[in-house]
C-alpha positions as CSV (number, residue, x, y, z in Angstrom):
1,M,180.3,57.1,179.7
2,A,177.8,54.7,177.7
3,T,177.8,52.0,175.0
4,A,180.1,51.0,172.1
5,P,178.8,48.9,169.2
6,D,181.0,46.7,167.1
7,H,183.0,49.1,165.0
8,T,185.8,46.8,163.8
9,S,185.7,45.9,160.2
10,G,189.4,45.0,160.2
11,D,192.4,45.1,162.5
12,A,193.5,48.6,161.8
13,P,191.8,51.5,163.5
14,P,190.1,54.2,161.4
15,Q,192.6,56.3,159.6
16,P,192.6,60.1,159.2
17,G,190.7,61.3,156.3
18,R,188.5,58.1,156.1
19,S,185.0,58.0,157.4
20,L,184.4,56.1,160.6
21,P,182.4,52.8,160.4
22,R,178.7,53.4,160.5
23,A,178.1,51.6,163.8
24,L,180.8,53.8,165.5
25,Q,179.6,57.0,163.9
26,R,176.0,56.2,165.1
27,F,177.3,55.6,168.6
28,L,179.2,58.9,168.5
29,D,176.2,60.8,167.2
30,T,174.0,59.4,170.0
31,E,176.7,60.3,172.6
32,S,177.0,63.8,171.3
33,S,173.3,64.5,171.2
34,G,172.9,62.7,174.6
35,G,175.5,65.1,176.0
36,V,173.3,68.0,174.9
37,V,170.3,66.5,176.7
38,L,172.5,65.8,179.8
39,L,173.7,69.5,179.8
40,A,170.1,70.7,179.6
41,F,169.0,68.6,182.5
42,T,172.0,69.7,184.5
43,I,171.1,73.4,184.0
44,V,167.5,72.7,185.0
45,A,168.6,71.0,188.2
46,L,170.9,73.9,189.1
47,L,168.3,76.5,188.4
48,W,165.6,74.6,190.2
49,A,167.8,74.0,193.3
50,N,168.7,77.7,193.5
51,S,165.2,79.1,192.7
52,P,162.4,80.2,195.0
53,W,161.0,76.7,194.4
54,K,164.1,74.9,195.7
55,T,162.1,73.3,198.5
56,S,160.0,71.4,195.9
57,Y,163.2,70.1,194.4
58,A,164.3,68.5,197.7
59,T,160.8,67.3,198.4
60,L,160.5,65.5,195.0
61,W,163.7,63.5,195.4
62,E,163.0,62.7,199.0
63,T,159.7,61.1,198.1
64,E,159.5,57.7,199.7
65,L,159.0,54.6,197.5
66,T,158.3,51.0,198.8
67,L,159.8,48.2,196.8
68,S,158.6,44.7,197.4
69,A,159.4,41.2,196.1
70,G,157.5,38.5,197.9
71,D,158.2,38.8,201.6
72,L,161.1,41.2,200.9
73,I,160.0,44.9,201.5
74,R,162.3,47.8,201.3
75,T,161.6,51.6,201.5
76,T,163.8,54.1,199.8
77,D,163.5,57.6,198.4
78,L,163.2,58.6,194.7
79,R,166.8,59.8,194.4
80,H,168.1,56.4,195.6
81,F,165.7,54.6,193.3
82,V,167.2,56.5,190.4
83,N,170.8,55.9,191.6
84,E,170.4,52.2,192.4
85,A,167.7,50.9,190.1
86,L,167.7,53.1,186.9
87,M,171.5,53.5,187.0
88,A,171.7,49.6,187.0
89,V,170.4,49.8,183.4
90,F,173.1,52.4,182.6
91,F,175.8,50.1,184.1
92,F,174.3,47.1,182.2
93,V,175.0,49.1,179.0
94,V,178.5,49.8,180.3
95,G,179.0,46.1,180.8
96,L,177.8,45.4,177.2
97,E,180.1,48.1,176.0
98,I,183.2,46.6,177.7
99,K,182.3,43.1,176.6
100,Q,181.8,44.2,173.0
101,E,185.1,46.0,173.0
102,L,187.0,43.1,174.5
103,V,185.5,40.6,172.1
104,A,185.3,42.5,168.8
105,G,186.5,46.1,169.4
106,Q,189.6,48.1,169.9
107,L,190.4,46.5,173.2
108,R,190.7,42.9,171.8
109,R,194.2,43.5,170.5
110,W,197.0,44.3,173.0
111,R,198.9,46.6,170.7
112,T,195.8,48.7,170.1
113,A,194.5,48.6,173.6
114,A,197.8,49.2,175.4
115,L,198.1,52.9,175.0
116,P,194.5,54.0,176.0
117,A,194.5,51.4,178.8
118,I,197.8,52.8,180.3
119,A,196.7,56.4,179.7
120,A,193.4,55.6,181.5
121,L,195.4,54.1,184.4
122,G,197.5,57.2,184.7
123,G,194.3,59.3,184.4
124,M,192.9,57.5,187.5
125,V,196.0,57.3,189.7
126,V,197.3,60.9,189.4
127,P,193.9,62.5,190.2
128,A,193.4,60.2,193.2
129,V,196.9,61.0,194.5
130,I,196.2,64.8,194.1
131,Y,192.9,64.5,196.0
132,A,194.4,62.3,198.7
133,G,197.3,64.8,199.2
134,I,194.9,67.7,199.7
135,N,192.5,65.7,202.0
136,L,195.0,63.5,203.8
137,G,193.6,62.8,207.3
138,G,190.7,65.2,206.8
139,E,186.9,64.8,206.8
140,G,186.8,64.2,203.1
141,S,189.6,61.6,202.8
142,R,187.0,58.9,201.6
143,G,186.3,60.8,198.4
144,W,189.6,60.0,196.6
145,G,187.7,58.0,193.9
146,I,185.6,61.0,192.8
147,P,188.1,62.6,190.4
148,M,189.1,59.3,188.8
149,A,186.1,59.1,186.3
150,T,185.7,60.5,182.8
151,D,182.2,61.3,181.4
152,I,182.1,59.8,177.9
153,A,179.0,61.7,176.7
154,F,180.4,65.1,177.4
155,A,183.9,64.3,176.4
156,L,183.0,62.7,173.1
157,G,180.3,65.3,172.4
158,L,182.8,68.1,172.8
159,L,185.4,66.3,170.7
160,A,182.7,65.8,168.0
161,L,182.0,69.6,168.0
162,L,185.8,70.2,167.6
163,G,186.1,67.5,165.0
164,R,187.2,69.6,162.0
165,G,190.9,69.1,161.6
166,L,191.2,66.3,164.1
167,P,191.9,62.7,163.0
168,G,189.1,60.1,163.3
169,S,191.5,57.8,165.2
170,L,191.5,60.4,168.0
171,K,187.8,59.7,168.7
172,V,188.5,56.0,168.8
173,F,191.4,56.6,171.2
174,L,189.2,58.7,173.5
175,L,186.4,56.1,173.3
176,S,188.9,53.3,174.2
177,L,190.3,55.4,177.0
178,A,186.9,56.0,178.5
179,I,186.0,52.3,178.3
180,A,189.2,51.4,180.2
181,D,188.3,54.2,182.6
182,D,184.9,52.6,183.1
183,V,186.5,49.3,184.0
184,G,188.6,51.1,186.7
185,A,185.5,52.9,188.1
186,I,183.6,49.6,188.3
187,V,186.4,48.0,190.3
188,I,186.7,51.0,192.6
189,I,183.0,51.1,193.3
190,A,182.9,47.3,193.9
191,V,185.9,47.2,196.2
192,F,185.9,50.5,198.0
193,Y,182.4,52.0,197.9
194,S,180.2,49.0,198.7
195,G,178.9,48.2,202.2
196,G,179.4,45.1,204.4
197,I,179.1,41.9,202.5
198,H,176.0,39.7,203.2
199,W,177.3,36.3,201.9
200,P,173.9,34.5,201.5
201,A,172.8,37.2,199.1
202,I,176.1,37.0,197.3
203,M,175.6,33.3,196.9
204,A,172.0,33.9,195.6
205,A,173.4,36.4,193.1
206,A,176.0,33.9,191.9
207,A,173.4,31.2,191.5
208,L,171.2,33.5,189.4
209,L,174.1,34.6,187.3
210,A,175.0,30.9,186.8
211,G,171.4,30.4,185.6
212,V,171.8,33.2,183.1
213,A,175.0,31.7,181.9
214,G,173.3,28.3,181.6
215,L,170.5,29.7,179.5
216,R,173.0,31.4,177.3
217,R,175.0,28.2,176.8
218,L,171.8,26.4,175.8
219,R,171.1,29.2,173.4
220,V,167.7,30.0,175.0
221,L,166.5,33.2,173.4
222,W,163.4,33.8,175.5
223,G,163.7,37.5,176.7
224,P,161.3,37.4,179.6
225,G,163.2,34.6,181.2
226,Y,166.4,36.7,181.2
227,L,164.5,39.7,182.4
228,V,163.1,37.8,185.5
229,L,166.6,36.4,186.3
230,G,168.1,39.9,185.8
231,I,165.7,41.4,188.3
232,G,166.5,38.6,190.7
233,V,170.2,39.3,190.3
234,W,169.6,43.0,191.0
235,V,167.6,42.2,194.2
236,A,170.4,39.9,195.4
237,F,173.0,42.5,194.8
238,Y,170.9,45.1,196.6
239,E,170.7,42.9,199.6
240,S,174.3,41.8,199.5
241,G,176.1,45.1,200.4
242,V,177.8,45.2,197.0
243,H,176.3,48.2,195.2
244,A,173.2,47.1,193.2
245,T,174.2,48.8,190.0
246,L,177.0,46.3,189.6
247,A,174.4,43.7,188.9
248,G,174.0,45.5,185.6
249,V,177.7,45.2,184.9
250,A,177.7,41.4,185.7
251,L,174.8,40.8,183.4
252,G,176.3,42.8,180.6
253,F,179.5,40.8,180.8
254,L,177.4,37.6,180.4
255,A,175.8,38.7,177.1
256,P,177.2,36.9,174.0
257,G,179.6,39.2,172.2
258,R,179.9,37.2,169.0
259,P,177.2,36.5,166.4
260,L,175.8,33.0,166.2
261,A,176.0,32.9,162.4
262,P,178.3,34.6,159.8
263,D,177.1,37.5,157.7
264,V,177.3,35.3,154.5
265,V,174.5,33.1,155.7
266,A,172.0,36.0,155.7
267,E,173.4,37.2,152.3
268,E,172.8,33.8,150.7
269,W,169.3,33.6,152.1
270,S,168.4,37.1,150.9
271,I,169.4,36.0,147.3
272,D,167.3,32.9,147.6
273,L,164.3,34.9,148.9
274,A,164.3,37.2,145.9
275,D,161.5,35.2,144.2
276,E,158.2,35.1,146.1
277,P,159.3,33.7,149.5
278,S,156.9,31.8,151.7
279,A,155.9,32.8,155.2
280,G,158.1,30.1,156.7
281,E,161.1,31.2,154.6
282,L,160.6,34.8,155.8
283,K,160.5,33.6,159.4
284,T,163.7,31.6,159.0
285,M,165.4,34.6,157.3
286,T,164.4,36.9,160.2
287,T,165.9,34.4,162.7
288,L,169.1,34.1,160.7
289,A,169.4,37.8,160.2
290,R,169.2,38.3,164.0
291,S,171.8,35.6,164.5
292,T,174.4,37.5,162.4
293,V,174.4,40.4,164.9
294,S,175.7,39.7,168.4
295,V,173.4,40.0,171.4
296,T,175.6,42.7,172.9
297,E,175.3,44.8,169.8
298,R,171.5,44.3,169.5
299,L,171.0,45.3,173.2
300,Q,173.3,48.3,172.8
301,H,171.3,49.4,169.8
302,T,168.1,49.2,171.8
303,L,169.2,50.5,175.2
304,H,171.9,53.1,174.3
305,P,169.3,55.8,173.4
306,V,167.3,55.0,176.5
307,T,170.3,55.5,178.8
308,S,171.7,58.5,176.8
309,Y,168.4,60.4,176.5
310,L,166.5,59.4,179.6
311,I,168.3,57.6,182.4
312,V,171.5,59.6,182.6
313,P,169.7,63.0,182.2
314,V,167.2,62.0,185.0
315,F,170.2,61.0,187.2
316,A,171.7,64.4,186.5
317,L,168.4,66.1,187.4
318,A,168.3,64.1,190.7
319,N,171.9,64.7,191.7
320,A,173.2,67.9,190.1
321,G,170.9,70.3,192.0
322,V,173.5,71.8,194.3
323,A,172.4,75.1,196.1
324,F,175.0,77.9,195.7
325,E,175.0,79.4,199.1
326,A,177.4,81.6,201.0
327,G,178.2,78.9,203.5
328,S,178.4,76.0,201.0
329,L,182.1,75.4,201.7
330,R,182.2,76.3,205.4
331,A,181.6,72.8,206.8
332,P,184.7,71.1,208.1
333,G,186.6,69.6,205.2
334,A,184.3,70.9,202.5
335,R,186.7,73.3,201.0
336,S,189.4,70.6,200.8
337,V,187.0,68.2,199.1
338,A,186.0,70.8,196.5
339,F,189.7,71.7,195.8
340,G,190.7,68.1,195.8
341,V,188.1,67.1,193.2
342,A,188.8,70.2,191.0
343,G,192.6,69.7,191.2
344,G,192.3,66.0,190.5
345,L,190.0,66.4,187.5
346,V,191.6,69.5,185.8
347,V,195.3,68.9,186.6
348,G,195.4,65.3,187.5
349,K,193.6,64.0,184.4
350,L,195.6,66.0,182.0
351,V,198.9,65.2,183.6
352,G,198.0,61.5,184.3
353,V,196.6,60.7,180.8
354,S,199.3,62.5,178.8
355,G,202.1,61.5,181.1
356,A,201.2,57.8,181.2
357,A,200.8,57.8,177.4
358,W,204.2,59.4,176.9
359,L,205.8,56.9,179.2
360,A,204.1,53.9,177.5
361,V,205.3,55.1,174.1
362,R,208.8,55.8,175.5
363,V,209.3,52.3,176.8
364,G,207.6,50.6,173.8
365,L,204.4,49.4,175.4
366,G,202.2,51.5,173.0
367,R,202.3,53.7,170.0
368,L,200.4,56.8,168.9
369,P,197.4,56.1,166.7
370,E,197.8,57.0,163.0
371,G,197.6,60.8,162.5
372,V,197.5,61.6,166.2
373,R,200.2,64.0,167.6
374,W,201.2,64.7,171.2
375,S,199.3,67.9,171.2
376,H,196.1,65.9,170.4
377,L,196.8,63.6,173.2
378,V,197.3,66.4,175.7
379,G,194.0,67.9,174.6
380,V,192.3,64.6,175.1
381,G,193.8,64.5,178.6
382,G,192.2,67.8,179.2
383,L,188.8,66.6,178.0
384,A,189.2,63.5,180.3
385,G,188.8,65.9,183.2
386,I,185.1,66.2,182.5
387,G,184.2,63.8,185.2
388,Y,180.5,64.5,185.7
389,T,178.2,61.4,185.6
390,V,180.3,58.7,187.4
391,S,182.0,61.3,189.6
392,L,178.6,62.5,190.8
393,F,177.7,58.8,191.3
394,I,180.8,58.1,193.4
395,A,180.3,61.4,195.4
396,D,176.9,60.1,196.5
397,L,178.5,56.8,197.6
398,A,181.5,58.4,199.3
399,F,179.8,60.8,201.7
400,D,176.9,60.4,204.1
401,N,177.5,64.0,205.1
402,Q,175.4,66.0,202.6
403,Q,177.6,69.1,203.0
404,L,180.7,67.2,201.9
405,A,178.7,65.6,199.0
406,N,177.6,69.0,197.9
407,A,181.1,70.4,198.1
408,A,182.3,67.5,195.9
409,K,179.5,68.2,193.4
410,L,180.5,71.9,193.3
411,G,184.0,70.8,192.6
412,I,182.9,68.4,189.9
413,L,180.8,71.0,188.1
414,A,183.5,73.7,188.2
415,A,186.2,71.2,187.2
416,S,184.2,69.8,184.3
417,V,183.6,73.2,182.8
418,T,187.2,74.2,183.3
419,A,188.5,70.9,181.9
420,A,186.3,71.2,178.8
421,M,187.6,74.7,178.1
422,V,191.3,73.6,178.6
423,G,190.9,70.5,176.5
424,A,189.0,72.4,173.7
425,A,191.6,75.2,173.7
426,I,194.5,72.7,173.3
427,L,192.8,70.8,170.5
428,R,191.8,74.0,168.6
429,L,195.4,75.2,168.8
430,S,196.6,71.8,167.5
431,A,194.1,71.9,164.6
432,R,195.2,75.5,163.6
433,H,198.8,74.5,163.8
434,A,198.2,71.5,161.6
435,S,196.2,73.5,159.0
436,S,198.9,76.2,158.8
437,A,201.8,73.7,158.6
């Protein structure tokens, strides 16, 4: 999961054999390299948590922090600070990504968006049903949302490594599917994994968001003002019982998704400035150039590397350190949780994504992207089982019992590796079949 810049130069998706738009290719490159960093931090977390220094791992993330804003003082530990404060920036970028796609990306047209959206829905429902069936009435029944998520960094990174012989439109399809998956995950977290609602805090958050919308409508471009309001929105969400990271999503949705000026304005000015421009003309040109790029795209360009290379890897370091001990799955319900997560991600995602896509095409609600075959789609369904980041996030929300949370994380790690191998094998076979045909 992460950010999607504007990559639509026209109505048709990228065709096989053509290079992808530069903005989309830059995004995919960042996701791919970010996936490598994420994998490295995951390995460090696992080695640390299973080393002779494992006590220091637990001690570090249990370090107490005190957060204060005026008379409001709250104490939390370092792991929860990462999960609730730093990850709010990650979800802000997710909000920007969704807004950009709805306004100017692949999700703005029903005919293009229908297939990945329906496939994503199938890829959420089937894993949840599998998990619920295994854990029905058990200690881990609350974790049904864990296998519903797809990790965009790992999935796109692996697809990029397998890219030879695969159509470019398959990457766009996976990106669109992951974005629709993000929307579902956000709804699930907001509705099912938030605490009791504190209505005065909700009203304060709504008022602050209205302030952000008002500044946007007045075209106020003063960044510090938005930053102060954004921090206020996060504090209000934190106090409201709705998970604080959703403040980032709400703020991302409010960012303008369309440029304030057309590209041709900047082009005309650049011609006029060819002959010894004054300082005032250069300042005007800079303002105009910024206005030809939407706020969502500018923020994505700035924050995407921060989330991909820093925030999400730190989140993995804080949450992926599961100790592999003989009694890891002996707690009541732990084994069912691990099997439910693994079955949901490996089997449920593949069956749900490919099955829902087949049904959508069959009844005429969607059509396969240009150059994409059914074997490609099944392979993408396999890659969608790499749940990782958001699955770990939901596991932390679902269980107060640390043994069940650890069992879920073991299931996530095992399933993500298995799903990666299954998806990669299917796509490799598909590419070989195409080259020999």
